[in-house]
C-alpha positions in Angstrom: 16.7 -43.4 75.9 16.0 -43.4 79.9 19.5 -42.6 80.9 19.5 -39.6 78.5 16.3 -38.6 79.9 17.4 -39.1 83.4 20.7 -36.9 82.6 18.8 -34.2 81.0 16.4 -33.9 84.3 19.6 -34.0 86.3 21.3 -31.1 84.5 17.8 -29.0 84.6 17.7 -29.6 88.4 21.2 -28.6 89.0 20.8 -25.3 86.6 17.9 -24.2 88.3 19.6 -24.5 91.8 22.6 -22.8 90.4 20.3 -19.9 89.3 18.4 -19.7 92.6 22.0 -19.6 94.5 23.4 -16.7 92.7 20.3 -14.8 92.6 20.0 -15.1 96.4 21.4 -12.2 98.9 21.8 -8.4 98.3 24.8 -6.9 96.2 27.9 -6.1 97.7 27.2 -2.5 98.8 30.9 -1.4 98.3 30.2 -2.0 94.7 28.4 1.4 94.4 31.9 3.0 95.3 33.2 2.0 92.0 32.2 3.4 88.5 30.7 1.4 85.7 32.0 1.2 82.3 30.2 3.3 79.8 27.2 1.6 78.1 28.1 3.4 74.8 31.4 3.4 72.8 33.6 6.4 73.9 33.8 9.1 71.2 37.2 10.4 71.2 37.9 14.0 71.1 40.1 16.2 68.7 42.0 19.3 68.4 39.5 22.1 68.0 36.9 20.3 69.7 34.6 21.6 72.6 35.2 19.8 75.7 31.7 19.2 77.6 29.6 17.0 79.5 32.7 15.7 81.1 32.2 15.1 84.8 35.5 14.1 86.7 35.6 12.5 90.3 38.5 13.5 92.6 40.2 11.2 95.4 37.5 12.4 97.9 34.6 11.1 95.5 33.8 14.9 95.0 32.5 15.3 91.4 33.5 18.4 89.2 31.9 19.4 86.0 34.4 20.7 83.2 31.9 23.4 82.5 32.7 24.8 86.0 36.1 25.9 84.5 34.8 28.0 81.8 36.2 31.4 81.5 39.6 30.0 82.6 42.4 28.2 80.6 42.6 24.7 81.8 45.4 21.9 81.7 44.1 18.6 81.8 47.3 16.6 82.5 47.4 12.7 82.5 49.4 11.8 85.3 50.4 8.9 87.5 51.7 8.6 91.2 53.9 5.6 89.9 55.4 7.2 86.9 59.0 8.1 87.0 58.7 10.8 84.4 55.8 12.5 86.6 58.1 12.3 89.8 61.1 13.5 88.0 59.2 16.8 86.8 57.2 17.3 90.0 59.0 20.4 91.0 58.8 22.0 87.5 55.1 21.1 87.7 54.5 22.8 90.8 56.4 25.9 89.5 54.2 26.0 86.4 51.0 26.0 88.5 52.4 28.8 90.9 53.4 30.8 88.0 50.2 30.5 85.8 47.6 30.2 88.5 47.5 34.0 88.9 46.9 34.5 85.4 43.6 32.3 85.4 45.2 28.8 84.3 43.7 25.8 86.0 45.7 22.9 86.3 43.9 19.4 86.8 45.6 16.0 86.9 44.1 12.9 85.9 45.2 9.3 86.9 43.7 6.8 84.6 46.0 3.8 85.3 43.8 0.8 86.5 45.9 -0.1 89.6 46.3 3.3 91.1 43.9 4.0 94.0 43.3 7.3 95.8 45.2 6.3 98.8 48.3 5.7 96.9 47.5 9.0 95.1 47.0 11.1 98.3 50.4 9.6 99.7 52.3 10.8 96.7 50.7 14.2 97.1 51.5 14.4 100.9 55.3 13.2 100.2 55.9 15.6 97.7 53.9 18.5 99.3 51.9 19.1 96.2 48.4 20.8 96.6 46.9 20.5 92.9 43.5 18.2 92.3 44.0 14.5 91.0 41.1 13.0 89.4 40.8 9.1 89.2 39.5 7.8 86.0 38.5 4.3 87.3 37.9 2.7 84.0 40.0 4.8 81.4 36.9 6.4 80.1 38.2 9.8 80.1 41.8 8.7 78.7 40.0 6.9 76.0 38.0 10.2 75.3 41.1 12.3 75.1 43.0 9.5 73.2 45.7 9.7 76.1 48.2 7.3 76.0 51.5 8.6 78.2 52.1 10.3 81.4 52.3 13.2 81.8 50.5 14.1 78.8 48.8 17.6 78.6 45.5 18.7 76.9 45.0 22.4 77.1 41.5 24.0 76.8 41.1 27.7 76.0 38.2 30.0 78.0 35.6 28.4 75.7 36.6 24.9 76.6 38.0 24.1 73.2 41.0 21.8 73.0 43.9 23.9 71.6 47.1 22.1 72.5 47.8 18.4 72.9 51.3 16.8 73.9 54.1 16.5 76.3 54.6 19.3 78.7 58.4 18.9 78.3 60.8 18.8 75.3 63.4 16.3 74.9 66.0 18.8 76.2 64.2 19.1 79.3 63.8 15.1 79.8 67.5 14.8 79.1 68.2 16.9 82.4 68.3 15.2 85.9 65.6 17.3 86.8 63.5 19.1 84.2 63.4 22.9 85.5 60.6 24.2 83.2 57.8 22.7 81.2 58.8 24.6 78.1 56.4 23.1 75.6 53.4 23.4 77.9 54.4 27.0 78.8 54.8 28.0 75.4 51.3 27.0 74.5 50.1 28.8 77.5 51.7 32.1 76.8 50.1 32.2 73.3 46.6 31.5 74.6 47.1 34.1 77.1 48.3 36.5 74.4 45.2 35.9 72.3 46.8 33.4 69.7 46.7 29.7 69.0 49.7 27.6 70.1 52.0 27.0 67.2 52.8 24.0 67.0 49.3 22.8 68.5 50.6 19.5 69.0 53.5 17.8 70.6 54.8 13.9 70.3 53.7 12.3 73.8 56.5 10.9 75.9 56.8 9.3 79.4 55.0 6.1 80.8 52.3 4.0 79.1 49.1 4.6 80.8 47.8 1.2 82.1 44.1 1.2 81.0 41.3 -0.8 82.5 41.0 -4.1 80.3 37.3 -4.9 81.2 35.7 -7.7 83.6 
């Protein structure tokens, strides 16, 4: 019985020592610059749902509330600085923004890939002379909330923040080109909303690259 008692005491001593060592010191101050995953399960949105209580963080660590864009039509476009489809359609994207911005349409890009950081995103924007805002979805929370799976994939909200369109911005005919010249599916949805009608169809199949979501610690 003595060897067993000795081993048990030894294990208790080492356990206490390990607990003391790991409890010492201050937490890494850089950790507060990251986003923590949500404590509760993410409730997915659907077509016709009002999008509210959504706070987005851009590449400069500035937060934006989705409610700030009420009275505007909003495009939330899931995006990636490494996606070949995004790069292939960059000129058409910039043309769409220039065409619809004067009509009260706001374009917001969302990067939900776990391995793309703000510096890499800024480099892409600088190289392509793109001036739109990109938000960083560190833990994929927003992608999960919208059920976004691909890039580029667009979600359009009306003036009251209600989701009215979900799908690829570009038709297969546009993707078949060397370089798409217009986001025809997305433009059709925007034109309907600006005319006071609901998009028809209101959903389009997604296309593009798979979003690389955060997998947890």
